N, C-alpha and C positions, 0 to 999 in steps of 0.2 A: 375524468373520474370525481363524478357530484357526489355530492352527500348524500348518503340513505339510497347508492349504487350497489352494486355486489358486483366483486373481483376474487376472483379464485388465483391463488401463485402458482404454477407449476415449480418446484424448486425453491420451495420457501422456507429451509433452514437455511440457504447460504446468506452469507453477509451482507452482500447486496440485496438479496431477496427481501431478506427478512426486515431488513432497513426500509427499505419504500414502502412494504405492508404496516409496519409501525405507521407513518408517517400518514396514510392515507386514512389507518382506525380512526389515528388521531382527528384527523380532516369529517368522520365521520362516515365514512364509507365500512360495508358489511364487507369486512376481509373473510376468505377462506382460502384453504394451503394445503399442500402437500408435499411430501418429500419422502427420501428413504429412510429416514434417519430423526428422530427426535434430537431437541440441543437447548443451551440455555437460550435461545434466540425464542424459539418457537414455545419453547414455557413464557415469556415476556409476552408474546403474540398472544397466548392463549388468556393471559392474564388483563389484557388489552379487551378480550371478549372475539377474538379471532377464533373458528374452527379448523382447527389444522388434524390433517390424517397424515398419518404413518404408511405409507406404501405407494403406490400410484395405481389410480380404478378409475376407467373410465364414468362410472356413473357418481364420480364426483364430481363432474361437471353437469349441470342441469338447463334446462333452457330458462330458467331463468338469471342466470347470469347475466353483468351487464360485458365483462372483458374477461379477457385469462391473459395471465401477464408471466409472459418466460423467460427465464434464465438463458443465456447464451449456450448453455449446457444439455439442454434439450433441446432434443432431434425432431424434425419437422413430423414424423411420423409416431410419435410418443402416443400411446392412447389418450391420455386425455386430450391432446391438444386434434386428435382425429376426432374426438368426441364434440370439442370445441364448433371445430367446422362443419359436420352433422348436427347441428343443433342453429348455426349463423353465427355466431359469438365471437365476434371481434378477439384475435390473437394479436399481443400486442410484446415486442422483445421488452426488455427490463428496462434501456436506456431513452428510451420514444415513449414508456410512461413515467419518467424521471424528465425528460422536458416539457410533457405538458405540465409536472406539476410545477416545473419552475415557471411557465408563461404567467402564472399566478404573483409571483414576486418580483423586486428585485431580486438578482440572482448573480452569485460569482460561482462559476464554472472551471475547477482545478482541472487540469489534462500534461500527461508529460509520459515518456517510458519509466520515468523516476520518481519516485520522492510524493507523490500525487497525495496520499493519505495523510500524510506528516502533514504536508502544506495547508490543505483543507484543512486537519483541526488545527493547525495554529490559527488560521484565519479566526474558525470559528471560537477557540478560546478568547484571543483578543477582542470580538465583539460581544462576548460573555461576558467576558469582566470588565467592558467598560460599558455595562448595562443598555445594549444594543438590542438585546433578545431574538438573536438570531434563529433561524432555523436551520436546521443541517444534515447531511446524507453523509456519511462517512463508508470506506471500505474496510474498515476495522472497529472493533469494540472501542472504544478511549473512555478509560475508568475514570480518570479528570471529568470526563462531560459527561459521564453517566451513563455511557453505551453509544453507539454510533447514529442516530438518526432522533432526531429532537422536532417537534412541530413548537414553535414559539410564536410569540404575539410581532415580534419585529418585522421590519419592511425588505430583511437581505433574506436570503437564501444560501446559502454556502453549499456546493456541490461536488462530489468528485465525480468526476467524467472518466471511464473507462475507456479504452480504445480498441480492445482487442477484438470486437467484431463489426469495426467500423462505422457506428450510428453514432458515433459522438457527433457527426456532419449534421446532425438533427437539430444538436442541442443548439440552443439560441440563447445563450446568458449574456447580462449585460458586459459582464466584466471577465473574460477569459485568461486564463494563469495558464501559462507552457512552461514547464520546469525543465524538459530537457526532450531530446531526439534521440531513439535508439533502436536496435534490432531485435524485435518480435514481434508475436502473432503472426508467424510469415503463412500459418493456413488463411488468414486473412488477406495480406499484403503481399503485392511481387517483391516488395524488397526495400533499401532504405529510403529511395526516390518515393514511392508510393505513399509509405506511411509518412513521411515530410509534407507531401501532398492534401493530404489528410487533415494534416494536424492545419495547414493553412485554411483550407476550407472551413474548420471549426474555429478558427481564430475569422477568418472574415463575417461569420454569424453574429460579434460581438460589438457592441459599442466601443469597447475601450479593452487595449490588451497590455499584459504584464509577461515580459518576456525574461528569460534567464539567458543573455548570450555569451555565459561561459559556454555553455555549448552551441559549438561552428555554427551546427546548424541553424538550429532557434538564432543565432546570430544574422543567418544569412534570411531567414524568414524574418528577419526586422526589417531588413530593406526593404519590403512589402507592406509594412507598416509602421511607415515613420512617427504617427504620431503616437505609438506605444509606450508603454513606462518601461524600461531596460533597470534590469540586475544585474549585479556581480559581483567578482570577487577580484580585488585589484585589477578594475578595466576601466575605464568611459562611458560611466551607465548612471541614469539620474538616482539611482540608490545604489552604491557600492559601501563593499568591506574591505578594510584594511586592518593592519597590525593582527591580526588576529592571534588571540593567544590561548591555549587547552592547558584546562586542568580535568580531567577523569571524566564526570558526566556533564563539566560546563565549557562552555566555549566562549570567549568574548572578542568581540572585535570592535572597531571605532566606525560608526556607520555616517556618510559622507550623502547630502545629497547637494545634487549637480555642482559636486567638485567643491560644497563645502560643509566642514565637520559641523555634526549635529550631534551626538552623544555618545558613550561608550558602551555597547549593550552585550548583557551578558546573558546566554542561551541556556537555557537547563537541559541541553542536548548534545552528543559528541559529533565531531568531527565537521570538517570542510563541507560536504553533502546538505547538513543538517543547516548551517549557516545561507547558503544557498535557498534552500527551503524556508527561512527564515524570514526574507528579502523580498520572494515572492510574497509570501504573508504582508509585512509588514508595507508592499506598495499598492496591494491589495486593499487593505484594510484603508489606507489611505486613499485610494480611490471610491471609496463608500461613503467619503466624508469624513475619515474619522482624522483628528490631529497625528502629525509623526510623533508628539512626545507621548501623545496617549497609547499610540498601537505599541510603543517600546514599553512601555507599564504594562501594556496586557499580555504582551510575552512572556512578561517574566512568572506566570502562573502555566505556563506550558506543560504537559508529561505526555512522554513520547505514548503515541498507541499501541496496543496487544501486539506483540509479537515484533515491532521494530526498535533493535537491538533494546532486548525487554529483560532486566537486570532479575536472573531468579536464584542467586545466591552469593553471597558473599561472605566465605566461610576461610580465610586463609586461599581460598584460591574463588578467580569469579567465575560465575556459569552466567552467560548469557544467550538468548536465542533471538535468533533475526531472521525476517519473511526475505533477504536479500538471494535472490534464484538468479540474476541476470550478474555475468561478468562482471559488468561493470558498476553493481552496487553491494557486490564482496567485496572486491577492491573498494571500495569509499569506504564501508563498515571496518574492514582491516585497519586501511590508513588511519582511521577514527583512533583503532586501539594502539596504533604505533605512536599517536600525537598526546594523547590522551594521558596511555598507562606505559611510558617510554620503560622497555628494559625487562617487560614479561614476554614471558616462553609465550606463543599463542600457538592455541591448538582447534583447528576449524573441523567441523562435521560439513560434510556436506552431500546432502540427497537433491540428484538432480530431478527436475520439475519437468514431464513429459517426454513422451518418445520422440514427436517432431521438434520440440526444442533442443533435444539432447541431438540430434541427428543435423541441425540445423547450424546449433551455437558449441558443440561439444569443444571441439579443436581451439574455441576462445577463452576457456577458463583458465587454462594455464595461468596466464600471468596476473590473472586476479588473485591467485595464492601467492604470489610471488614473495611477500613477505610475513608469510603465515610459516611457522618453524615446521609443524605439523599437521596435515589435512589426511582424514578418516572418509575416505567415497562409502557411502551405501549405496545399493541397487536404486533403478530409477523408478520413483512415483510415476504411475501411468496417469494418476487424472481421469479414468474413464476411458484412457486410449488404448487402441489396441498394440501390441509389439509391434515394431517396426526391425524386422531380422537385419542381425549386424548393429544393432544401434544398443549397447550398451553402457553403464557408468565408465567401464575400461577405457572409454573414448576420453574422458573427463581426466581418469589418471591418467592416461599417458600424456594429455598435453602435459599435465601441472608434470609430469618427471623429465618433459622435454624442455619447458619453457621458466622453468624455476629448478632453486635447490632446496627445498624442503621435502622431508620425509613423507612418505604417501602412503597411503594402503589402503586397499579395496577391500571393505569388510561388509560379511553376507549379510548381516542382521542388528536390527538394533539392538538387543538384547547381548551379544558377541561385540557389539561397538562398549557399550557399557562398562563391561570386563574390561575392555582394552582401555578405556579411560581409568577405571578404580587402579590396575595395574602401573600403570604409569605416570599416574599425576603427581606431580610437586606443588612445595608450597609456593607459590603467585604466581601458578597457574592463570592464563585466562582463556577458559573454555568458550567457543562460542559456536553455535549450531546452524548454519544456513539452508535453506528450503521452501519453499509454497506448500508442501506436502504436510506428511507428521513426522519431522525429524525431529520436533520441538518434544515428542516422547523420550528422545533420549537424554537429552539435557535438564527435563524436566526431572526424571528417574534419579540423573547425578546429583542434580541438586535437594532431591531430596535424603541422597543418601549423605551427601556433605552434613546437611541439618542436624543429620541425627548423630553426625560427629564415627560411625560406624567403622572409617579406615581412616581418622587423624592420624591415629598410628603410625601410618604410612609419611605422613608428613614432620618431617624434622623443625621441630618448636624451637 
């Protein structure tokens, strides 16, 4: 997409689509887009001069367009897609459009089943605070970076590379980061072996690789990439973290390079999983030519993206919202609480995401909640999927009852969930919501109630 070209986005309100639209608008592309709803992202696009339509209609697509960009949620028979085909306008999936943007830059692509958003934000933060003026495209709002997308004057472009539709194999990044490999998006992949092969093809398109070998599947792939930079915790890796320490929102560790001590690193994010993300970020920054000492210094400025272990309230009770929606992610976040806030009672609110994912993975969620004291499970967030007969949140409830000693309850609505929390809350509780849907509404309401002090009389002073 060249300066002056005309591009229309179908599903423009999504975080990935709006970020790409913002980057193209900054490049001088005439951007338009449509979605069923408007939000903060579409408002920002309009301030950049983009024309945004609420709702979808075929006449949003004219023969003057040079391309139509679609999110993976848009079906081939969508009315605007069909209109583009009638006008012989190229229809380009979002990630293929990202790949086109990256060709103009030296680029770092960050992929993996978990942690790619946080790792991308870490790399962008490091380079930005060391004066490298990176461009970036991240899959969540990053308030400390001024948003999730930026087109700047530096030579490096840092991009999150999503694996959900398999199109990451079309991305050619100079440096490819792989955080881990897990079971997800089984509507695209036949299983873990297929997922692993796809990540391997992605890595093969890059000149350099950064691999977190704490994940045994990534360690297996590393055998095929002997020149890759490896990272991990207490393993033989090029960059290694040892002697981890935990203090609420801060995690510290000794950093070793090729077996030699470098420095004690303080990371403003909790948990082992964020240490692994930080190791990937430090390695990638070093491969861009930044001295490791400067990368460590830049990492101190990092702040977690929106909905990544996001603190909503601290008022005798800690309330956090987290995007984690896969078993490994939830387990990692609960472990971070146990490490950084020892002795606290953990109440988790979980909203399973998608019928297909719950059908495939529902039985695996039990162990993820083993270290939570109480788990409140809400109905499945469909994400526009059709209901699958026999697949409900009870699959998750049954798994938790089977695999843990946690108290677990199925609760039918978010309003009821808030009421249960109000009735059972105690001083010192750590309440965390998990899910990629709208479960954040529960903890956001609870945070507002806590802030107002309307039921603090229930909490012993």
